[in-house]
matplotlib code that plots the C-alpha trace (Angstrom):
import matplotlib.pyplot as plt

x = [0.0, 0.9, 1.6, 0.6, 2.3, 1.3, 4.4, 3.8, 6.2, 7.3, 10.0, 11.1, 12.8, 14.0, 11.1, 8.5, 10.6, 8.6, 5.2, 6.6, 5.7, 2.1, 2.4, 3.6, 0.9, -1.6, -0.2, 0.8, -3.1, -4.0, -6.3, -5.5, -7.4, -6.3, -3.1, -1.7, 1.0, 2.4, 6.0, 7.2, 10.0, 10.7, 13.4, 15.5, 15.8, 19.9, 21.9, 21.8, 20.9, 18.0, 15.2, 16.4, 17.1, 13.4, 11.9, 10.6, 12.0, 9.8, 11.3, 8.5, 10.1, 12.8, 14.6, 16.7, 19.2, 20.5, 21.5, 19.6, 17.2, 13.8, 10.8, 10.3, 13.9, 13.2, 9.8, 11.6, 14.6, 11.9, 9.9, 13.3, 13.5, 10.0, 8.9, 5.0, 2.2, 0.7, 2.5, 0.5, 1.7, 2.0, 4.0, 5.9, 3.4, 0.0, -1.9, -3.8, -7.5, -8.8, -9.6, -7.9, -5.5, -8.4, -10.7, -7.9, -6.7, -9.9, -10.8, -7.3, -7.6, -11.2, -10.8, -7.9, -9.1, -8.3, -4.8, -5.0, -7.2, -7.6, -9.8, -11.3, -9.0, -9.7, -7.4, -5.6, -5.5, -2.8, -5.3, -6.2, -9.3, -10.2, -12.2, -13.0, -10.6, -11.3, -12.2, -15.6, -14.8, -16.0, -18.9, -17.2, -16.7, -14.8, -12.9, -12.5, -8.9, -8.5, -11.2, -8.4, -6.4, -9.5, -10.6, -6.6, -6.7, -9.9, -9.6, -6.0, -4.2, -5.8, -6.7, -10.4, -8.8, -5.6, -2.5, -1.4, -3.7, -2.9, -2.4, -1.0, -0.2, 3.8, 4.0, 1.9, 4.3, 7.4, 6.1, 5.3, 9.1, 7.9, 7.4, 8.4, 12.0, 10.8, 11.2, 7.5, 4.2, 5.9, 2.9, 0.7, 2.8, 2.4, -1.3, -2.2, 0.0, -1.4, -4.9, -4.6, -3.4, -5.9, -8.9, -9.1, -11.5, -12.1, -13.1, -15.5, -14.7, -11.9, -8.7, -6.4, -5.6, -3.6, -1.8, -1.6, 1.7, 3.8, 6.7, 4.9, 6.7, 3.0, 2.9, 6.2, 6.0, 8.0, 5.6, 3.4, 5.8, 4.2, 7.0, 8.0, 4.8, 3.5, 6.5, 5.6, 2.1, 2.8, 5.3, 2.9, 0.2, 2.2, 3.5, 0.0, -0.8, 2.5, 0.9, -2.5, -1.1, 0.7, 4.3, 5.5, 8.9, 9.5, 10.0, 6.3]
y = [0.1, 3.5, 5.8, 9.3, 11.4, 14.4, 16.2, 18.2, 21.0, 22.1, 24.9, 24.8, 27.5, 26.5, 27.8, 25.5, 22.2, 21.1, 21.2, 18.9, 15.6, 16.9, 18.2, 14.8, 12.6, 14.7, 13.8, 10.2, 9.5, 10.9, 8.4, 8.9, 7.8, 4.6, 4.8, 8.0, 8.0, 11.2, 12.3, 14.9, 17.5, 19.0, 21.8, 23.6, 27.1, 26.7, 23.9, 22.9, 19.4, 19.9, 19.1, 16.2, 14.9, 15.6, 13.6, 10.0, 7.2, 7.3, 6.8, 8.8, 12.0, 13.5, 15.9, 18.9, 21.9, 25.1, 28.6, 30.5, 32.4, 32.8, 30.5, 31.2, 30.0, 27.2, 26.2, 26.5, 24.1, 21.5, 22.1, 21.3, 17.9, 17.0, 14.4, 14.5, 15.7, 18.0, 20.3, 20.6, 23.7, 22.2, 24.8, 23.2, 24.2, 23.2, 20.2, 18.6, 17.6, 14.3, 13.7, 17.2, 15.7, 13.3, 16.3, 18.3, 15.5, 14.6, 17.9, 18.3, 14.9, 15.2, 19.0, 19.7, 23.4, 24.0, 24.9, 25.1, 25.1, 26.2, 25.5, 26.8, 27.0, 26.8, 28.6, 26.2, 28.2, 27.2, 25.4, 23.1, 24.8, 25.7, 28.8, 29.9, 32.0, 35.5, 36.3, 35.3, 32.2, 32.5, 30.0, 27.1, 26.2, 27.8, 30.8, 32.5, 33.8, 37.2, 37.0, 36.6, 39.8, 41.9, 40.9, 41.7, 45.3, 46.3, 45.0, 46.7, 43.6, 41.2, 37.7, 36.0, 32.3, 31.2, 30.7, 28.3, 25.7, 26.0, 22.9, 23.7, 21.8, 21.3, 22.7, 25.4, 26.5, 25.9, 27.8, 30.9, 30.6, 29.2, 31.0, 35.0, 36.1, 38.0, 38.5, 37.5, 36.8, 34.6, 32.3, 35.1, 35.9, 32.4, 32.0, 35.5, 35.0, 31.1, 33.0, 35.3, 32.6, 29.7, 28.9, 27.9, 25.8, 27.0, 23.8, 25.1, 22.1, 22.9, 21.4, 22.8, 23.8, 26.9, 26.7, 30.3, 30.4, 33.1, 32.2, 31.9, 34.5, 35.9, 37.1, 39.2, 42.7, 43.3, 41.3, 44.1, 47.0, 49.3, 50.4, 46.8, 45.3, 47.7, 46.9, 43.4, 43.7, 46.4, 43.8, 40.8, 43.1, 44.3, 40.9, 39.6, 42.6, 41.7, 38.3, 39.4, 41.6, 40.0, 40.7, 43.2, 44.5, 47.9, 46.9, 45.1]
z = [0.1, -0.7, 2.7, 2.3, 4.8, 6.6, 8.1, 11.9, 12.0, 15.5, 16.2, 20.0, 22.0, 25.7, 27.4, 25.6, 25.9, 29.2, 27.4, 24.4, 25.8, 25.9, 22.4, 21.5, 23.2, 21.7, 18.1, 19.3, 20.0, 16.6, 14.1, 10.7, 7.6, 6.0, 4.1, 5.7, 8.4, 10.2, 10.5, 13.6, 12.1, 15.8, 15.0, 17.8, 17.7, 18.5, 19.1, 23.1, 22.6, 25.5, 23.1, 21.6, 25.2, 26.1, 23.2, 23.4, 21.4, 18.2, 14.6, 13.5, 15.0, 13.3, 15.5, 14.0, 15.7, 13.7, 14.3, 16.6, 14.2, 15.4, 15.0, 11.1, 10.5, 12.6, 11.0, 7.3, 8.3, 9.4, 6.5, 4.4, 6.2, 5.7, 3.4, 3.5, 0.8, 3.7, 6.3, 9.6, 12.2, 16.0, 18.3, 21.1, 23.7, 22.1, 22.1, 18.7, 19.8, 18.8, 15.2, 14.1, 11.7, 10.3, 9.3, 7.9, 5.7, 4.7, 3.4, 1.5, 0.1, -1.6, -2.5, -4.8, -5.2, -1.3, -0.7, 3.0, 6.0, 9.7, 12.5, 15.8, 18.8, 22.5, 24.6, 27.4, 30.3, 33.4, 35.3, 32.6, 31.7, 27.9, 27.0, 23.3, 21.2, 21.7, 18.1, 16.6, 14.1, 10.5, 9.5, 8.7, 5.1, 2.2, 2.9, -0.8, -2.1, -0.5, 2.4, 5.2, 3.6, 3.6, 6.7, 8.0, 6.4, 7.7, 11.1, 12.5, 11.3, 13.1, 11.5, 11.5, 12.0, 14.0, 12.3, 14.7, 13.3, 9.3, 7.5, 3.8, 1.0, 1.0, -2.5, -2.2, 1.0, -1.0, -3.6, -1.6, 0.2, 3.5, 6.5, 6.4, 7.6, 10.4, 14.3, 14.8, 12.6, 10.5, 10.6, 10.0, 7.0, 5.3, 6.1, 4.5, 1.3, 0.8, 1.2, -1.4, -3.9, -3.1, -1.4, 1.6, 4.2, 8.0, 10.4, 12.7, 15.1, 17.7, 16.3, 18.8, 22.4, 22.2, 25.5, 27.7, 29.6, 30.8, 28.5, 25.3, 22.5, 22.3, 25.8, 26.2, 26.2, 23.1, 20.9, 20.0, 20.3, 18.2, 15.8, 15.1, 15.0, 12.8, 10.2, 10.3, 9.8, 7.0, 5.2, 5.6, 3.8, 1.2, 0.2, 0.0, -2.4, -4.3, -4.9, -6.0, -8.5, -11.9, -12.1, -14.9, -15.5, -16.3, -20.3, -20.5]

ax = plt.figure().add_subplot(projection="3d")
ax.plot(x, y, z, "-o")
ax.set_aspect("equal")
plt.show()
């Protein structure tokens, strides 16, 4: 039987190492459609060796290290080692919900017109409770090409869907250059770039537990530092607009 693979991409920096065991357990317990298998590309943002020492012995886990370059660089280096038809984001401190990968695989396998999926999220609080994501989800179903960018531009650079749930065709991610080389928001950049060149699909059923804790990157005081955050968002927007516009040289 030909096996079809989904590659789960996880960048890791030291504060998130204690959560890797929960991320792995949520992945290990996934039941995939017949003929599908997963691989877990874990990429340390650095070369301390602490990530590898914390991982279980599972041949489906492919650990990597590299120069410190931030989460975008780590994601891209993991993608370079991947072998799946699909790439699925799973941050080191988050957890998949039961059935999450199956729902995404079934949509992308049956809908060649869809390039990517996202899904609903539950915030996982420090006490173990869960609450709905702060923003209202769109209705489940197809997200038309350009819809996400329009929302992003009209709502103060906020997203209608959560980038930490992105599942994308590997060839599409490669064509777009992977995750953006930014000090933050690189996942937003890839999601919006994909959303302007192909239709996507939003799965209304929660597929991710998004852990809230003091050490997460998005909880740091400099995450939304006005000047840098604004520049990041403007670049993400400009890239997406450029992708929507056929490129022409000065001579044409």
